[in-house]
C-alpha positions in Angstrom: -0.1 0.0 0.1 1.5 3.4 -1.4 2.0 5.6 2.1 1.2 9.7 1.9 2.5 11.5 4.9 1.2 15.4 5.3 4.0 17.6 6.8 2.7 20.0 9.7 3.9 22.7 11.5 2.3 26.1 12.9 1.3 28.5 10.4 0.3 26.3 7.3 -2.6 27.3 5.3 -5.9 25.2 6.0 -7.4 24.9 2.6 -4.4 23.2 0.7 -3.9 20.9 3.7 -7.6 20.1 3.8 -7.5 19.1 0.0 -5.0 16.9 0.7 -6.6 15.0 3.4 -9.5 14.5 1.7 -7.9 13.4 -1.7 -5.3 11.1 0.1 -7.0 10.4 3.6 -10.2 9.5 2.6 -10.9 5.4 2.8 -11.6 4.6 -1.0 -11.0 1.4 -1.1 -14.3 0.7 -2.7 -12.7 2.4 -5.4 -9.6 1.3 -5.9 -7.9 -1.2 -3.3 -5.0 -0.8 -2.5 -5.6 2.8 -1.8 -3.2 5.2 0.3 -2.0 4.9 3.8 -2.3 8.6 5.0 -0.8 10.2 8.3 -0.4 13.5 9.4 3.4 14.2 10.8 4.5 17.0 12.9 6.3 17.7 16.4 3.3 18.5 18.5 -0.1 19.5 18.0 -0.1 22.7 15.2 -2.5 25.2 14.8 -3.8 25.4 10.9 -5.7 28.9 11.0 -8.7 28.1 13.3 -8.2 24.4 13.3 -6.0 22.3 15.8 -4.5 19.5 14.4 -2.9 16.5 16.2 -0.3 14.4 14.1 -0.3 10.7 14.1 3.7 10.6 13.9 6.8 13.0 14.6 8.6 14.6 11.3 11.0 12.2 11.5 8.3 9.6 10.0 8.3 11.6 6.5 11.5 9.7 5.5 9.4 6.5 5.8 6.7 7.8 3.4 6.3 7.1 -0.4 5.2 10.6 -0.9 5.1 13.7 1.2 3.2 16.4 1.0 4.0 20.1 1.9 1.0 22.6 2.4 1.1 26.1 1.7 3.2 28.4 4.3 1.2 31.1 5.5 3.8 33.8 6.1 6.0 33.5 3.4 8.6 36.3 4.8 8.9 33.9 7.8 11.4 31.3 7.5 10.5 27.7 8.1 11.3 25.9 11.1 14.7 24.0 10.7 13.6 20.7 12.1 10.9 21.1 8.9 13.7 21.5 6.5 15.6 18.7 7.6 12.8 16.3 7.7 11.9 17.2 4.0 15.4 16.7 3.2 15.9 13.5 4.5 12.6 12.3 3.2 13.7 13.4 -0.2 17.3 11.5 0.3 15.3 8.5 1.4 13.6 8.5 -1.9 10.3 9.8 -1.1 8.2 11.8 -3.8 8.1 15.3 -2.4 5.3 17.6 -3.6 4.3 21.1 -2.1 1.1 22.9 -2.4 0.7 26.7 -3.0 3.4 28.5 -0.9 4.8 25.3 0.1 7.4 26.1 -2.5 9.3 28.3 -0.4 9.7 25.5 2.0 11.1 23.3 -0.4 13.4 26.1 -1.9 14.5 26.3 1.4 15.3 23.0 2.1 16.8 23.2 -1.2 15.0 20.7 -3.1 14.4 22.9 -6.0 18.1 24.3 -6.6 18.4 24.1 -10.6 14.7 23.1 -10.8 11.7 24.8 -12.5 9.0 25.4 -9.9 5.7 27.4 -9.6 3.8 28.6 -6.5 1.0 30.9 -5.9 1.2 34.0 -8.3 0.9 36.5 -5.9 4.1 34.8 -4.6 6.2 33.8 -7.4 8.3 37.2 -7.8 9.2 36.8 -4.2 9.5 33.2 -4.7 12.6 33.8 -7.6 14.0 36.8 -5.7 14.9 34.9 -2.4 16.0 31.7 -4.3 17.5 33.1 -7.5 18.8 29.2 -8.1 15.1 28.1 -8.6 13.4 28.6 -11.9 10.2 29.7 -11.3 7.3 29.6 -13.6 4.4 31.8 -12.5 2.1 30.8 -15.5 1.7 27.2 -15.2 -0.7 25.1 -12.5 1.8 22.9 -11.7 5.5 21.2 -12.3 6.3 17.7 -12.2 10.0 17.1 -11.8 9.8 13.4 -10.9 10.6 13.5 -7.3 9.8 17.0 -6.6 6.8 18.5 -7.7 5.1 21.8 -7.1 1.4 23.6 -7.5 0.4 27.0 -7.9 -2.1 28.5 -5.6 -5.4 27.3 -3.9 -7.3 25.3 -6.2 -4.4 24.2 -8.1 -3.5 22.4 -5.2 -6.5 19.8 -6.2 -4.6 19.6 -9.7 -1.5 18.5 -8.3 -3.2 16.3 -5.8 -5.1 14.5 -8.6 -1.9 14.4 -11.3 -0.3 12.4 -8.1 -3.2 9.9 -8.3 -3.1 9.6 -11.9 0.5 8.8 -11.8 0.0 5.8 -9.5 -3.5 4.8 -10.7 -4.2 6.1 -13.9 -6.6 8.6 -15.7 -9.8 6.5 -14.9 -9.1 5.9 -11.4 -8.3 9.8 -10.9 -11.6 10.5 -13.1 -13.6 9.0 -10.6 -12.1 10.5 -7.6 -12.5 14.0 -9.4 -16.3 13.4 -10.0 -16.7 12.2 -6.4 -15.2 15.7 -5.2 -17.4 17.5 -7.9 -14.0 19.0 -9.7 -13.4 18.8 -13.0 -10.4 16.3 -13.8 -9.2 18.7 -16.4 -5.6 18.2 -16.5 -3.4 15.3 -16.2 0.3 16.5 -17.6 1.0 12.8 -18.7 4.8 12.9 -18.8 4.5 16.5 -19.6 6.0 18.6 -17.0 3.7 21.8 -17.1 0.2 22.6 -17.5 -0.9 26.1 -18.0 -4.7 25.9 -18.4 -6.6 26.7 -15.2 -9.5 25.1 -14.0 -12.9 26.4 -15.0 -15.7 26.7 -12.3 -18.7 24.7 -13.6 -22.1 26.6 -14.5 -19.8 29.9 -14.0 -18.8 31.0 -17.3 -20.4 31.8 -20.7 -18.9 28.1 -22.0 -20.4 25.9 -19.3 -23.2 24.8 -21.7 -20.6 24.5 -24.7 -18.3 22.2 -22.9 -20.6 19.0 -22.1 -21.7 19.6 -25.7 -18.3 19.1 -27.3 -17.7 16.2 -25.0 -20.5 14.2 -26.4 -19.3 14.7 -29.9 -15.7 14.0 -29.8 -16.1 11.6 -32.6 -17.2 14.4 -34.9 -14.7 16.8 -36.9 -15.7 19.8 -35.0 -14.5 23.6 -35.8 -14.0 26.4 -34.3 -17.1 27.6 -36.4 -19.1 24.7 -35.0 -18.1 25.7 -31.3 -18.6 29.3 -31.7 -22.0 28.4 -33.4 -23.4 26.2 -30.7 -21.9 29.0 -28.1 -24.1 31.7 -30.2 -21.1 34.0 -30.3 -18.7 34.9 -32.8 -15.3 32.7 -33.1 -13.2 35.8 -32.1 -15.3 36.1 -28.8 -15.1 32.5 -28.6 -11.4 32.6 -28.6 -11.3 35.4 -25.9 -13.8 33.3 -23.6 -12.0 30.2 -24.2 -8.4 31.8 -22.9 -10.5 33.7 -20.1 -11.9 30.3 -18.8 -9.4 27.6 -19.9 -6.0 29.7 -20.6 -5.9 28.2 -24.1 -7.3 28.2 -27.6 -10.4 26.2 -28.6 -8.4 23.6 -30.8 -6.1 23.3 -28.1 -8.8 22.3 -25.4 -10.6 20.4 -27.8 -7.3 18.3 -28.6 -6.8 18.1 -24.9 -10.2 16.3 -24.4 -9.9 14.2 -27.4 -6.4 12.8 -25.8 -8.5 12.5 -22.3 -11.0 10.3 -23.7 -8.2 8.2 -25.6 -6.8 7.5 -22.4 -9.9 6.6 -20.7 -10.8 4.0 -23.7 -7.3 2.5 -23.4 -7.7 1.9 -19.8 -11.5 0.6 -19.7 -12.0 -1.3 -23.2 -10.5 -3.6 -25.7 -11.0 -1.5 -28.5 -8.5 -1.2 -31.0 -6.3 1.7 -31.6 -8.0 2.2 -34.9 -11.2 2.3 -33.3 -10.2 4.9 -30.5 -9.0 6.9 -33.0 -12.4 6.9 -35.0 -14.3 7.4 -31.0 -11.6 10.3 -30.3 -12.2 12.3 -33.5 -8.6 11.4 -34.4 -9.5 9.9 -37.5 -6.5 7.1 -38.3 -4.4 5.2 -35.7 -1.5 7.1 -37.3 -2.8 10.4 -36.2 -3.8 9.3 -32.6 -0.4 7.3 -32.0 1.4 10.7 -33.1 -0.5 13.1 -31.2 -0.9 10.8 -28.0 2.8 10.5 -28.0 3.6 14.1 -28.2 1.1 15.0 -25.6 1.6 11.8 -23.2 4.9 11.2 -23.7 4.5 7.4 -24.4 2.5 5.3 -27.2 -0.9 4.3 -26.9 -0.1 0.6 -26.5 2.5 1.5 -23.6 -0.2 4.0 -22.0 -2.6 0.7 -22.3 0.3 -1.8 -20.3 0.7 0.6 -17.9 -2.6 1.7 -16.5 -5.1 -1.1 -17.2 -8.6 -0.3 -15.2 -8.2 -1.7 -11.9 -12.0 -1.1 -11.3 -13.4 -4.1 -13.5 -11.8 -7.6 -13.7 -12.2 -7.3 -17.5 -12.5 -4.8 -20.3 -15.5 -3.8 -22.6 -16.2 -1.9 -25.1 -16.6 1.8 -25.7 -20.4 3.0 -25.4 -21.1 6.4 -27.5 -21.1 9.3 -24.7 -24.4 11.1 -24.1 -25.4 13.8 -26.5 -26.5 16.8 -24.3 
């Protein structure tokens, strides 16, 4: 059973901490078994906002975890406790995957884990992170950065993106999507082998494209164009592009391409369909086209992806069913 340890000390942000607890600390063995063995690690009881938390173990237990989560650090002008920095370093040296949420990147930077690496944090603190730690390549525009054994997320809700990314790395897209549905959040980006993702998460029902998204997702097998989407959204192509940039951070065609790749991942995990069939179902046309775009986006071939992330939720794979069309 993979183990996840959450590092605790006074002065951490409660939102990012609670998101990690909800993803990794809940009993989700009815979805996938084994899930994670989750623990809180700190020197003593800690105050997190208005909440007081009792750790399960001391900070030295971080070195025994497979994954260590470092939540946001409230006062970035204050130096993190040395015992926390020592524990995070020791965990990384012991082979743990270390991920910071929001301003937790300041802790990883202070521990030296980000030296020479690309990293991100809350957009309001990226300049300060770069100023205080010039050896870190700070990217202010992405939601998270995956350097393999060290990961960092942007602020607030981007912590959920990184948590779901970790689940996707461990259990595959199908499981991560199931967790996202349970949490009523969009499983919007996974990154695959790509290290940087710049598209923000749209709030469901709170933007001009809320009705367009499900319409498109029900027609991924069709050769949709920007004009088709603009017509459905009842706006000009120019206005559609502006709204897409505001809501998703990318263009309509790039967003559509990402959804096609996502659906291909889902079908590879959960069905026995051939690559040709999946190419048709996702609107990619031919297996050659799907293989080229899939490898460019995810970093591996469809066949390799299928072998790695075969569905763990069913005993046997089935066939793809058409998506419901709104």
